[in-house]
N, C-alpha and C positions, 0 to 999 in steps of 0.2 A: 205640639206639645203642650198639655193644662193642667193650673194648678189643681184644680177640683172637678170633680165630675157629677155631683147634685148639691140641690140645693143646702139642704141642712146641715152638710159638711163646711159648705162656704160661709153660711149665715153662722155657725157656732164659733169658728175660727176667726170672722170677723169680731165677734163681741166676745167673748173670752178669751184667744188667743192675740187676739191686735189692739184690745181696750173702746172699741167702736161701740157705739148705742143703736147708731141704723136709724139714729132721727130722719124725719122728713127734710130739713135742711139737707144733712149729710148725702144719702142719699140722693135729692136732685141736684147735686153740686157735681155730684160723681156722675149723674146721667149727662148731663152735659157735656161735663171735660171726657165721658169718652166717647159722646158722639161726632166731638169737634178734633175733626182728622189733622188742623191745625193744630195744635197742644204738645207742645214737645214730649208732655208726659205718654199721652195718646200715640203718640206716632211712637215713641217704644216699646210701650205696650202690645200695640199692632207689631208690631216687627217681633216681637218676640211669641205670642199666641197666637198672634192671625186673631183674623175678622170675627171668623165664628166664634170665637172663643169671647171676641170682645162683647159680640153682641150676644154673648149667652149669659156675662158678666151684669150687662145690662138689665136683662131678664129678671135676672138674680135682684138688683137695685129697684125696680119695678114691684117684684114681689114684697121684698121689704118693706115698702110704701104702704099697700094695699094694707099691708098687717097694720100698720099703726096708724090706720083709720078708726 
C-alpha cells in the first residue's frame, strides 16, 4: 500500500494540505530520518508502507531538494 504514485501529487499534498515548505533543512532532516531504520517513526513507516515506498519518498525529498537550489 502506498499513498502517492507520483512526485507532483506528493509535492502538492505536502505543500498545500500539510503546509510544509519542503525547504533544504526539512528535506535533509526527513531524508536522514527515513534512512535511519532504528528511528521509531521510520520503523512504523516501513511496517505500514514497505522499503520500496520509503525509498520512493526519499527520492521525492531529494528531488524537492534539487528544485530548491
